[in-house]
C-alpha positions as CSV (number, residue, x, y, z in Angstrom):
1,M,97.9,-138.9,-211.7
2,A,100.3,-140.7,-213.4
3,R,100.7,-141.3,-217.2
4,R,100.5,-144.8,-219.2
5,S,103.0,-145.3,-221.2
6,L,102.6,-146.9,-224.6
7,P,105.2,-149.5,-225.8
8,I,108.0,-148.1,-228.0
9,P,106.9,-149.1,-232.0
10,P,110.1,-151.1,-234.2
11,P,111.4,-148.8,-236.3
12,L,110.1,-148.9,-240.1
13,E,112.4,-150.3,-242.5
14,G,111.9,-149.0,-246.0
15,N,112.9,-151.0,-249.6
16,D,116.4,-149.2,-249.8
17,E,116.9,-150.0,-253.6
18,L,113.5,-148.8,-254.3
19,I,113.8,-145.5,-252.8
20,T,117.7,-145.0,-254.7
21,A,116.3,-146.2,-257.8
22,V,113.0,-143.8,-257.9
23,I,115.5,-141.1,-256.5
24,T,118.4,-141.6,-259.3
25,V,115.2,-141.7,-261.9
26,G,114.1,-138.2,-260.4
27,W,118.0,-136.8,-261.0
28,I,118.0,-138.2,-264.6
29,I,114.7,-136.6,-265.4
30,A,116.3,-133.4,-263.9
31,L,119.1,-133.8,-266.1
32,I,117.0,-134.8,-269.1
33,V,114.9,-131.1,-268.8
34,V,118.1,-129.3,-268.0
35,L,119.6,-130.5,-271.2
36,L,117.0,-129.2,-272.7
37,L,116.7,-126.4,-271.4
38,H,120.5,-125.6,-271.7
39,G,120.3,-122.9,-274.6
40,H,117.4,-121.1,-272.5
41,L,119.8,-120.6,-269.1
42,A,121.7,-117.8,-268.7
43,P,125.6,-118.7,-268.9
44,A,125.7,-118.0,-265.0
45,D,123.4,-120.6,-264.3
46,R,124.6,-123.8,-266.6
47,W,126.1,-124.8,-263.3
48,W,122.6,-126.9,-262.9
49,T,123.6,-129.3,-265.5
50,W,126.5,-130.4,-263.3
51,V,124.3,-130.5,-260.2
52,T,122.0,-133.2,-261.8
53,V,124.9,-134.8,-263.6
54,T,126.7,-135.4,-259.8
55,G,123.0,-136.2,-258.5
56,A,122.3,-138.8,-261.5
57,G,126.2,-140.2,-260.7
58,I,125.7,-140.7,-257.3
59,G,122.1,-142.4,-257.8
60,L,123.8,-145.0,-259.9
61,F,126.5,-145.5,-257.1
62,G,124.0,-146.2,-254.8
63,L,122.2,-148.6,-256.8
64,A,125.2,-150.8,-256.7
65,F,126.4,-150.3,-253.3
66,V,122.9,-151.0,-251.5
67,P,122.5,-154.3,-252.8
68,W,126.5,-154.9,-251.9
69,L,126.1,-153.4,-248.1
70,K,122.6,-155.1,-247.5
71,R,124.7,-158.9,-248.3
72,S,127.2,-157.7,-246.5
73,R,124.9,-156.7,-243.2
74,R,123.2,-160.0,-244.1
75,R,126.7,-161.7,-243.7
76,S,127.9,-160.3,-241.0
77,A,124.6,-160.6,-238.8
78,Q,125.2,-164.7,-239.6
79,R,128.3,-164.7,-238.8
80,H,127.5,-162.6,-235.7
81,A,124.9,-165.4,-234.6
82,G,126.8,-168.1,-235.5
83,R,129.6,-166.8,-232.7
84,R,126.7,-166.4,-230.1
85,A,125.6,-170.0,-230.9
86,D,129.2,-171.2,-230.1
87,S,129.7,-169.1,-226.9
88,R,126.2,-170.6,-225.5
89,S,127.3,-174.3,-226.2
């Protein structure tokens, strides 16, 4: 008995800006919590402060970078489509 193959669904697209913003807010909340509990942390565990600062910093960079990347990809796709149309003519 032959197996029926189903068509492969297209990949799901997420809202990159929203995902980046939610993760960044999570890191900022974690930073606030760590700063509030800073006095209760053992000196050996204070490195968590820098982990959350780094996470928030990378998230803020991502908030600026993701829209730039999307615009760049859109322009590249338009240029590529223009070259295709020119080559077909």
